[in-house]
C-alpha positions as CSV (number, residue, x, y, z in Angstrom):
1,M,22.9,18.1,-2.6
2,L,23.0,18.7,1.4
3,I,22.4,22.3,1.9
4,P,22.0,22.8,5.3
5,I,20.6,25.3,6.1
6,F,21.2,29.1,9.2
7,E,18.7,31.6,9.4
8,E,17.6,33.3,12.7
9,K,19.2,31.3,15.0
10,H,18.0,28.1,14.0
11,W,19.1,25.2,11.5
12,S,17.1,23.3,8.9
13,L,17.7,21.5,5.8
14,V,17.0,21.7,2.6
15,I,18.0,18.2,0.0
16,I,17.9,19.0,-3.7
17,C,16.6,15.7,-5.8
18,F,17.3,15.1,-9.1
19,L,14.8,12.7,-9.9
20,A,15.0,10.2,-12.5
21,E,15.6,11.1,-16.5
22,E,13.2,9.4,-17.4
23,E,10.9,11.4,-15.5
24,G,11.7,14.4,-16.8
25,V,10.9,16.4,-14.9
26,S,12.8,19.1,-12.3
27,P,15.0,18.5,-9.0
28,M,13.0,18.3,-6.4
29,L,13.3,20.6,-2.9
30,L,12.6,19.3,0.6
31,H,12.7,20.7,2.9
32,L,13.5,19.4,7.0
33,D,12.9,21.7,10.1
34,S,13.1,19.9,13.4
35,Y,11.4,22.9,15.0
36,E,9.0,23.9,11.8
37,Y,10.3,27.4,12.3
38,H,12.1,28.3,8.8
39,Q,9.0,28.4,6.3
40,A,9.8,26.2,3.0
41,T,9.1,29.1,0.0
42,K,11.0,31.4,1.9
43,I,14.1,29.0,2.1
44,S,14.1,28.3,-1.0
45,E,14.1,31.0,-3.0
46,P,17.6,31.7,-2.7
47,I,18.4,28.6,-3.7
48,K,16.5,28.0,-7.3
49,W,17.7,31.1,-8.2
50,F,21.2,29.7,-7.4
51,L,19.9,26.1,-9.9
52,K,18.5,28.6,-12.3
53,Q,22.6,30.6,-12.5
54,K,23.9,27.8,-12.5
55,W,20.7,26.4,-15.4
56,N,21.3,29.5,-17.3
57,N,25.4,29.2,-16.8
58,L,25.5,25.6,-18.4
59,K,22.3,25.7,-20.6
60,G,22.1,29.4,-21.4
61,E,19.6,32.2,-20.9
62,S,16.9,31.5,-24.4
63,S,16.8,27.6,-22.4
64,D,13.7,26.9,-20.2
65,F,14.1,26.5,-16.9
66,P,12.4,23.5,-15.4
67,T,9.7,24.3,-12.2
68,V,11.4,22.8,-8.8
69,D,9.5,22.3,-6.3
70,T,9.6,22.1,-2.2
71,K,8.0,19.6,-0.1
72,T,8.1,19.7,3.4
73,V,8.8,16.2,5.0
74,E,7.5,16.1,8.7
75,V,10.0,15.8,10.5
76,P,10.7,14.3,15.0
77,Q,10.3,17.9,16.7
78,Q,12.3,18.2,19.0
79,T,11.2,19.4,22.4
80,N,14.2,22.7,23.5
81,D,15.3,24.9,20.9
82,Y,18.8,24.4,20.8
83,D,19.6,21.1,19.1
84,C,19.0,22.3,15.5
85,G,22.6,21.4,14.6
86,L,22.0,18.2,15.5
87,F,19.2,17.6,14.2
88,V,19.9,18.7,10.4
89,M,23.3,16.4,11.2
90,Y,21.7,13.1,12.3
91,F,19.3,13.8,8.6
92,M,22.2,14.6,7.1
93,K,23.6,10.9,7.9
94,L,20.4,9.8,7.6
95,F,19.4,10.4,4.5
96,L,22.6,9.2,2.9
97,K,21.9,6.0,4.1
98,Q,19.0,5.4,3.0
99,A,18.2,7.6,-0.6
100,P,17.9,6.0,-3.5
101,K,21.2,7.2,-6.4
102,R,17.7,8.4,-8.5
103,F,14.1,9.8,-6.8
104,K,11.1,9.2,-9.2
105,I,7.8,10.4,-8.6
106,Q,6.0,7.4,-7.9
107,N,8.4,7.2,-5.3
108,L,8.9,10.5,-3.5
109,E,5.5,10.4,-1.3
110,M,6.9,6.2,-0.5
111,T,10.2,8.4,0.6
112,E,9.1,10.8,2.8
113,I,7.0,8.4,3.8
114,N,9.9,5.8,4.8
115,L,12.3,9.2,5.8
116,S,10.1,10.1,8.1
117,K,9.8,6.3,9.5
118,L,13.2,5.7,10.4
119,L,14.0,9.8,11.1
120,K,11.3,9.1,14.7
121,Q,12.3,5.3,14.8
122,S,16.2,6.0,14.6
123,A,16.1,8.6,17.0
124,Q,13.7,6.9,19.7
125,A,15.8,4.3,19.0
126,S,18.9,7.7,20.6
127,K,16.5,8.6,22.3
128,I,17.7,12.1,20.8
129,Y,13.4,13.0,20.7
130,A,11.1,12.5,23.0
131,S,7.7,12.0,21.9
132,P,5.2,13.3,24.3
133,T,2.7,10.2,25.7
């Protein structure tokens, strides 16, 4: 699930990843911010609250809600203070193209590395990201 976040005149992206059933692990939140402006922990709290409410509605309040970890994904950084929305749309597009159907714990690190590498390569090819030389 992709959740664009708009707070304090800045856009970032949270992706809820559901791990493969055989992993027996809770969902994970990935936070992508092209300006490193939003704090992942602050952004993730309302999403975790929402997930807990949905869990309670489906499973009942007596069942244990799993831990939901938040991970910040290294992404290309914008060079101005107004392209954050474009970066979020671009991240969403690339993630949808490359994401596996189900994540596995062993692949989360590789997913972050591959996503970061893909974003940087694609952004440079598209010239939306200018890295300092």
